[in-house]
N, C-alpha and C positions, 0 to 999 in steps of 0.2 A: 028242505031236502036238497034243493038245487045248490044252496050255499054250502051244505055239508059235502056234496060231491065235488064242488069246486075246490073246497079246502083240501079234501083228500087228494085231488088231482095236483094241486100246488105242492102239497107235501111230498107226493111221489116224485114230482119233477125236481124238487129241491134235493131229495135224497139221491136221485140219479145224478144230478149235477155234482153233488158232494162226492159221490163215488168216483166220478170221472176226475175230480180234482185231486183225490188222494191216490189215484192209480200210479202217477209218476213216482211218488214217494215210496210206494210199495215195490215198484219195479226197481227203484234205486237201492232199496235194502236187500234185494236179491241179485245184485249185479255179479257177474262172473268174469268181467273184463277189467283190465287195468291199463292206464297210461302212465309211464314213468319216464323221467328225463335221462338222457345221456349227454354228458358235457363236452364230448368230443367224438368225432367220427373215428371208430376203431379201424385198425389196419387188418384185423382178423377177428374171428369169433372164438378162437381157442387160445387160451393163455399160454399153452406150451410152445406156441410159435410166434408170439409177439408180446413184448413186455410193456404194458401201459395199464393205467387204472381203468380206462374205458373198456379195453379188451377184457380185463379181469371181471368187470361187472357183468357183462353178458355171458362170458365163459362160465362163471359161477352158477348160472341158472341152468346151463346145458350139460355141464360135466360135474362129476364127483371126484373127490380125492380119497386116498386110503384112510386118512385121518383128518380131523378138523381141529384147528387150534382154538383154544379158549383164551379169554382175556387174562385169566389168572395164571396162565402158563401151562395149564394141563392140556391133554389131548383126548378128544372123544372119537369113538369108532365111527367109520363111515363105510367105505367099501371093504375095509379090513375090520374084523371083529376083535383081533388081538395082535400084539406084536411082542417080540422078544429079541434082546441083544444077544449076539453069539460071537464066537471067535475073537475073544478079548475086546468085545464091543465094536468090532470093525464090520460086523454084518448085522442086518436087521431082518428077522424072519417075520413074515406077515401071514396071518390066517385070513382067508378071504370069505366073504359072504357067498353062499351058493344059490341065492335067489334073485340075482340081479340080471336084468335083460337090457340090452341096448335099445335105442329108439327104433331100430329096424327090426326088432323082435328076436334078435339072436341073443343067446345066453352069454354073459360075460364069463370068460375062462381065464385061468392063470396065464395062459399064453398071451392073451390080449393085454393083461396087466404088464407083463414083462416087456412085451413089444412096445407098449406105450412109453414106459420109462426109458427104454434104450433109445427109442426114437427121439424123445425130448432131450435126453442127455447129449446125444450126438448132434442135435440141431443147433445147439449153442445159444438159443434165445433166452434160456432160463438159468444163466450162470449163477445168479444169486442163490438159487436152490440147488443146482447140480454140480457146483465146482468141486466138491469133495466126493461125488458119486462116481464109482467105476462102472458098474453095470448091474442089472437085475437078471436073475435066472429063475426058471420054474423048478420047484421042488417036486410037487405033485399037483393033483387037480385043484386043491384048495390052499396051496402054500406057494409063496414066492420069497426069494431072499434078495435083499438089496445090499450090494457090496460097496463099502467105502474104502478110500485109499488108506485111511488110518482111523483110529477112534476119533469121532467127530461130535463135538458138543451139541450143536444145533440140528442133529440128524432128524429128529422128530419134527421140529419146526419146518424144516425144508420139505419133508414129506407132506406136510399139511398146507404148503403154499399152493396158491391157485394155479401155478404153473404145472403142477404134477398131476395131471388129469389122466383118465383112462378112456380109451376109445377102441373100437373094433379093428383088429389087425387087417382082416380081409377088405373091409370097406376103405380103410386108409390106403392100402396098397393098390386098390383099383384106380385111384387118381390122387396121389399125394399133393399135387399142386392145388387141386380144387378143395381139398379137405378144410383148410382154415376158413373158407367162406361158405362151405356147405357141411357143417359139422354134424356128427352123430356121437352122442355120449350116453351116459346112464342117468343124467340129472333129472330134476323135477319138471323141466320144460324141454320141448323139442323145438328145433329151429324150423321156421316156416319160410320166411322171406326176408330179404335185405334190400331196401331201397336206399341207395347211397344218398346221403345228405338229408334223408327224411326219417326213416324209422326201420327198426328191426322187429319182425313179428315172431312171436313164440306161442306155442300152445301146450297145454298141460300134458304131461306123460301119465296117462291113466294107469300104466303098469309100473309106476315108480315103486321101488322096493320099500320106501319109507311111507307109502300111502299117497294117493293122488292129491295134488294141491287143490285148494278150494277155488282159487282164481284160475280160470281156464284159458283165457286169451290175453296175451300181454303185448302191448305196443311199446317198444323202447324208442322213444322219440328223441331225435338228435337236436339239442339246443346248444350251440357253441357260446352263446351269450347267456349267462346264468340269470341276469336281470329279466331278459325276455322270457326265460323259463318261469320266473316268478309270476309274470303277467299271465302266462298260460295256466299256471296253477290257480290263480285267482279267478280266471274266467271259466274254469272247469275243463280246459283242454288237457291238462295234466292232473293226475291224482296224487302223484308223489314227486317231490323235488328233493333230490339227494344232495344237492350242493347249493343251498340258498346263500346268496352273498350277504355280507354283514350289513350293507346299506338297506336291505329289504326286510330285515328281521322285525323291525317295529311294526310295519304294516302287516306282516304275516301273523305276528302274535296278537294283533288287534282284530284279526278277521275271525268272526265267530264260526265261519264255515270250514276253518282250517285248524289243524293241530300242529304243534311244533315240539321237537325233542332235541336236546343237545347233550353232549358228553365231551369230556376232555379227550382230544384226538391224538393222532399220530404224526402231526406236522409240527416241527420245532424250528425256530429261527435262532441262529447263533453267529458269532464273529469267528472267522477263520484267519489263520496266519500262515505265511510262507516262512518256513524255518531255514531257508537259504537267503533270507532278507535280514533287515535290521531287527526283525521280531524274533530272531533266535535268542535275543536278550530277554530273560525272564522279567527283569525290572521294567522293560518297556511294555511287555504284555500286561504286567500287573498295573502299570499306569493306566492303560486302556480299560482294564477291568474295573478299577476303582473310579474311573471317570464317568461310567455309564450308570444311569438310574434305570434299571430294567423295567420298573413299573411305568416310568414315563415313556419308555420306548413302546411298551405294550399298549398304553393308552392312546398314543399317537398313531401307531401303525394299525391296530385292529380294534380300536375303541374300547380297549380293556377286556375284550371278550376272550379270555384265555387264562393261563396260569403262568406265573413267573417260573422260569426254568432253572433248575440247579444241575442239569446235565443235558447233553445233546440227545438224550433218549427220552421217549415218552414216559411219564411217571408210572404207568401200568406195566412197564417192561420188567419181567422177573429179574431180581437182583438190584433194582433201583433203590437207593437209600433215601427214603423220604425225609430223614432227619438232617441230611447234609445241607449246609449252606456255604456257598463259595464266596469269593471276594465281594464285599458289599460296597455300595455307593459311598464314596468319600473323596470329594474333589481335592481336598488338601493333601491327603495321602497319595492321591494320583500324581500331584505335582512333585512330591518327594521322590516317588519312584521314577518319574520322568527325569529329574535331576541326576539320580543314581545311574540312569541309563546313558548319561552324557548329553542330555538335552535340557539344560536349565532354562533356556530361552525358548523352548518349544521346537516344533518341527512342522514341515509341510509335506503332505502326501497327495498323490493323485490316485484315485480309486475308480477303476472302470466297473460300472455297476450293471447288473442284470436289470433291464427296464421293467420286468414284471413287478407289480406292486408288492408282492410277497417278499421281494428282495429289496427293492429300491426304497420303499417307505421306511422300514426299520433303519436302513443305512442313513437316510436323511436325518433321522432323529438322533442316531448315534453321532453323526457329524456335528450336530449342535452341542451335544454334551462334551465331545472331545475339544471343541473350540474353546469351551470354558476353561480348560486346563492348559491350553497352549498347543494343541495338536490340530493343525488346520488341514481339513480334508477337502480336496477338490474332486467333485464327482463328475464322471463322464458316463452317460447311460449308453448301453448297447442292446441290440436285439438279443433275445434270450438264447437262441441256438448258437449264435456267434459267440456270446459270452461264455457258454458252457465249453465250447471247443477252445477258444483262444485264451480265456482268462482262467476259468476253473481247471480244466484238464491240462492246459498249458502252463499252469502256475504263473500266470501273468498278473500277479498282485503281491503286495506286501501284506495287506490285510483286506478283508472284505466281509460281506454278510451273505449267508446262504439260508435258504428255507428248505428243509428236507422232510419228506414224507416217508416214514418207515414202511417197508413192505412186509416185514415180519417183526413181531414183538420179541426181539432178542438182541443183546449187545453185539452179537456176531454181525448184525446188519452193517456196521461201520468198521468191521475188522480190516477190510481191504483199503479203507481210506486212512486209517490211523495207526495200524500196526507197521512199524518200520520195515522197509524192504518190500512191501507189497506193491503190485503194479499200479494200483489206483491211489497210492499215497502221494497225490500230486503236490501237496504242501511240504513233503519230506519231513514230517514229524517222526522222530525216532527216539522216544523216551524209553530207557531200559525198564523202568517199573511198569509202564503201560504195556510194553511189549510182553513182559513176563506174565502179566495178568491176562492179557488178550490170549496168549498161548494156552493158559489153563482153561479159559472159557471156550476156546476153539477146540481143544483136544479132549477135554473131560466130559463124560456123560453123567457125572455125579452132580445132582442139583445143588447140594450145599457148597461144593467146591466152586461151581460156576457162579453162584450168588455172591460168594466172598470175592471172587475175582472181579465180578462186575462192579461191586462197591469200590474196590481198589481203583479200577479204571476211572470211575466217577470222581473219586476224591483227588487222585493225582492230577487228572486233567483240569479239575477245578482249582485246586490249590496253586498249581503252577501256571494257571491261565493259558493252558495249551489250546483251549478254545474258550469262548465266553458265551455260555448259553444265555439266551434272552427271554424267550417265552414259548409256551406250547399253546397252539390254537384249539378252539373248540370244533368239534364236528357236529353239524346240525342236520336234521331232516324235517321237512315240512310235508304235510299230506292232507287230503280230504278228511274231515273230522269223523267220517263214518268208516274209515279203514281201521281194522284192528291189527294189533301186532307190530305197529310201527314204533320203533325205538332207535334212537341214534346209537351207533356203534363206534367204539374207539378206532377200529381199523377199517371202517366203512365196508365191512364184508357183508353186505345186505343179500338176503336170500328171499326172493319173492314168495316162495312156498310157505314162508312163515307168516304171511299176511293173509287177511280175509276181510270180507265186507260184513258189516253189522246186518 
């Protein structure tokens, strides 16, 4: 009997010990907090007053827009339930939700929406979205109308940009200078605290019009070194890494405690030309185009983790012609074009390069291919901000390599850079066929007309080597294996409210 009691006692002790052992796993499965990385210190927490990807990431959690842009080019309702073009397509009438409250408990009104738009338009930080906007005015309690200077093709895409957020008029006016660091919006998360250099704390908006998010407390931790962020993910300090570097992917994928997702993204590398230099000659541009093995550049620059580019726009951009192929790698043909351009014995160029790896790595590989056909490139590396001001914006180059991340999935994104006569057309490209197609895309709201114009832009720029697209990179996201809803997005427009714990 004593032995039976002892056995029972041991079994009970074992069961209690086992219960204690599994408690952490149970707690883990019901977590309501989240730690996610931010790759740079933001200058503000409202995208309407600062243009950067780090600002947009946080702003997207705190604020809502009238519409949300989908990858296929369509638009979903958000704070607006419907929209209608009016006045020869120069005005956009929006019907607003009537069940939205701000984080301070005040109901969102049409006056708040119009005030937000007019404030952002006048602030000048969101010119990518607001350049064609005139103003917004209140129609009635549930309608506002946005006036454009003319019929504007990407009007809906601009409305769906992260910049065009809605905030409470009275709260903003009480202290406009403080608002960007102490924001109030209508989004799924409320701002709690910002410890510079460390983290930004958010908490769930339990009154969110689309339903309270499952994850309640969010720490957006600032890691300016993405490899250190990977270590933090591996040791459990982070739950989500939205920008894992290429060099860390093999370890991430091999870690059974992590999940990884990737998709073709919104960053493309290409060769640019100054059209007030020797590269005004199409033969010389075609010599460069045929001298470059794009696949070799992609393998060397990003270990092949991307897609060969046939345009300077991401392939998911509406209007992109997936069947088009531009000038292909052919060194002998490159030499023929080089001779036609008047350089049978080759030429030597000095190229001041952006020291960032996204720019300098592909340029170094392009350098090797051009050397094979007689074009000798001497590279001088520069600090990134100095390069942007002196070289890119100052047109201090004959040819160069850029890596551009699209802020909206629309050919309009590069209108200012490549439409002749525009203020940001630093390379002075002025092709009449490209100009005409860009104008159609810019001024028409007809999807079919815009798609045809976009294909024309792609073909002409490719056939005449007005630019030389190289590759489009992948966007990846890594996370704790128990987090649901994690999926890489082409535009990196992550919304934490879409995630939950198993």
